C-alpha positions in Angstrom: 2.7 2.8 34.9 5.5 4.8 33.1 5.0 7.1 30.0 6.8 4.7 27.9 4.6 1.8 28.8 1.5 4.1 28.4 2.4 5.4 25.1 3.2 1.8 23.8 -0.3 0.2 25.2 -1.9 3.3 23.3 -0.2 2.6 20.0 -0.8 -1.1 20.5 -4.4 -0.4 20.9 -4.9 2.1 18.0 -3.1 -0.5 15.9 -5.4 -3.4 16.9 -8.4 -1.1 16.1 -7.1 -0.5 12.7 -6.6 -4.1 12.2 -10.2 -5.1 13.3 -11.5 -2.2 11.3 -9.9 -3.6 8.1 -11.2 -7.1 9.1 -14.7 -5.8 9.6 -14.6 -3.8 6.2 -13.8 -6.8 4.3 -16.4 -9.0 6.0 -19.2 -6.7 5.4 -18.4 -5.1 2.0 -16.5 -8.0 0.5 -13.0 -7.9 -1.2 -11.3 -4.5 -1.5 -8.0 -3.2 -2.9 -5.5 -1.4 -0.9 -6.5 2.2 -2.0 -10.1 1.3 -1.6 -9.5 0.0 2.2 -7.3 3.4 2.7 -10.1 5.4 1.2 -12.9 3.8 3.2 -11.1 4.0 6.7 -9.3 7.6 6.1 -5.8 6.5 6.3 -2.8 6.8 3.8 -2.2 3.9 1.3 1.1 3.3 2.8 -0.5 2.6 6.3 -3.0 0.4 4.6 -0.2 -1.5 2.7 1.5 -2.1 6.0 -1.4 -3.5 7.8 -2.6 -5.4 4.7 0.6 -7.2 4.2 1.3 -8.0 7.9 -2.4 -9.4 8.1 -1.8 -11.5 4.9 1.4 -12.9 6.2 -0.2 -14.0 9.5 -3.0 -15.5 7.6 -5.9 -13.1 8.5 -6.7 -12.0 5.1 -5.7 -13.5 1.5 -4.8 -11.7 -1.9 -7.4 -12.7 -4.5 -6.6 -13.5 -8.1 -6.4 -10.3 -10.5 -7.9 -9.9 -13.5 -5.7 -9.0 -16.6 -7.1 -5.4 -16.8 -7.2 -4.7 -13.1 -4.7 -2.4 -11.9 -4.6 -3.8 -8.1 -5.1 -7.0 -6.4 -8.1 -7.2 -4.1 -7.8 -8.9 -0.5 -10.6 -10.7 1.2 -11.0 -12.5 4.7 -9.1 -15.7 4.2 -11.9 -18.6 3.9 -14.6 -16.3 3.1 
């Protein structure tokens, strides 16, 4: 396996691991905001935003209605 393919595979595995970690977090602890997800997983908010938006786009999670006083939207596992 070439170095490029090995690095691509490792990056893919890391990305899928992070996606799984976000899903597990939302399934076990309920809806969370992006800053809460980032803090719980120890990742930058920008990374959490990228993953959450992609997962929302592909129907894995959903944006929940926001109360007027809340600053951030919460996200939960779709259909739960």
